[in-house]
C-alpha positions in Angstrom: 9.9 -3.7 20.3 12.3 -0.9 21.4 11.2 1.1 24.5 10.7 4.3 22.5 8.5 2.6 19.9 4.7 2.7 20.2 2.4 -0.3 19.7 0.7 1.4 16.8 0.8 -0.6 13.6 1.9 0.7 10.2 -0.4 1.4 7.3 0.2 2.3 3.6 -1.8 5.0 1.9 -2.0 5.5 -1.9 -3.3 8.9 -3.1 -4.3 9.4 -6.8 -4.4 13.0 -8.1 -5.4 12.4 -11.7 -9.2 12.1 -11.3 -11.1 14.1 -13.9 -14.4 12.2 -13.9 -15.8 13.3 -10.6 -16.0 9.9 -9.0 -14.8 9.5 -5.4 -12.8 6.3 -5.2 -11.8 4.8 -1.9 -10.5 1.3 -1.3 -9.7 0.2 2.3 -8.1 -2.9 3.6 -6.7 -4.0 6.9 -3.3 -2.4 6.4 -3.7 0.0 3.5 -6.0 2.5 1.9 -6.2 3.9 -1.7 -7.9 7.2 -2.2 -8.7 9.1 -5.4 -7.3 8.9 -8.8 -8.7 7.9 -12.2 -10.2 4.4 -12.4 -7.0 3.2 -14.0 -4.7 4.8 -11.4 -6.8 3.7 -8.5 -6.9 0.1 -9.8 -3.1 0.1 -10.4 -2.4 1.4 -6.9 -4.7 -1.2 -5.3 -3.2 -4.0 -7.3 0.3 -2.9 -6.3 -0.5 -2.8 -2.6 -2.4 -6.2 -2.7 0.6 -7.8 -4.4 3.1 -6.1 -2.0 1.2 -7.6 1.0 1.1 -11.0 -0.7 4.9 -10.9 -1.1 5.4 -10.0 2.5 3.1 -12.9 3.6 5.2 -15.3 1.4 8.3 -14.1 3.2 6.6 -14.7 6.5 6.8 -11.0 7.4 4.3 -8.3 8.4 4.4 -4.6 7.4 5.5 -3.8 11.0 8.5 -6.2 10.7 9.7 -4.8 7.4 12.1 -2.0 6.8 10.9 1.0 4.8 13.5 0.3 2.0 12.2 -3.3 1.7 8.6 -2.0 1.4 9.7 0.6 -1.2 11.4 -2.1 -3.3 8.4 -4.4 -3.1 6.1 -1.6 -4.2 8.3 -0.8 -7.1 8.6 -4.5 -8.1 4.8 -4.9 -7.8 3.7 -1.8 -9.7 2.0 -3.0 -13.0 4.0 -2.0 -16.1 
């Protein structure tokens, strides 16, 4: 760790803005949270982040060890079509 870095760990947050049914959806995990959205959107975001963390684990890396560009590429790759 570089001397100017803190020991805080990274987290990912997904925010859905298309909720019209009045439900408050919150999914929390160790390293991510998904808040809001329609049921479909919330489920897609959750699935995307779960798969992203699975791929990182397969690579033997943590979120803290990964570059932002790598995370962005994994999120894009793991977003359900």
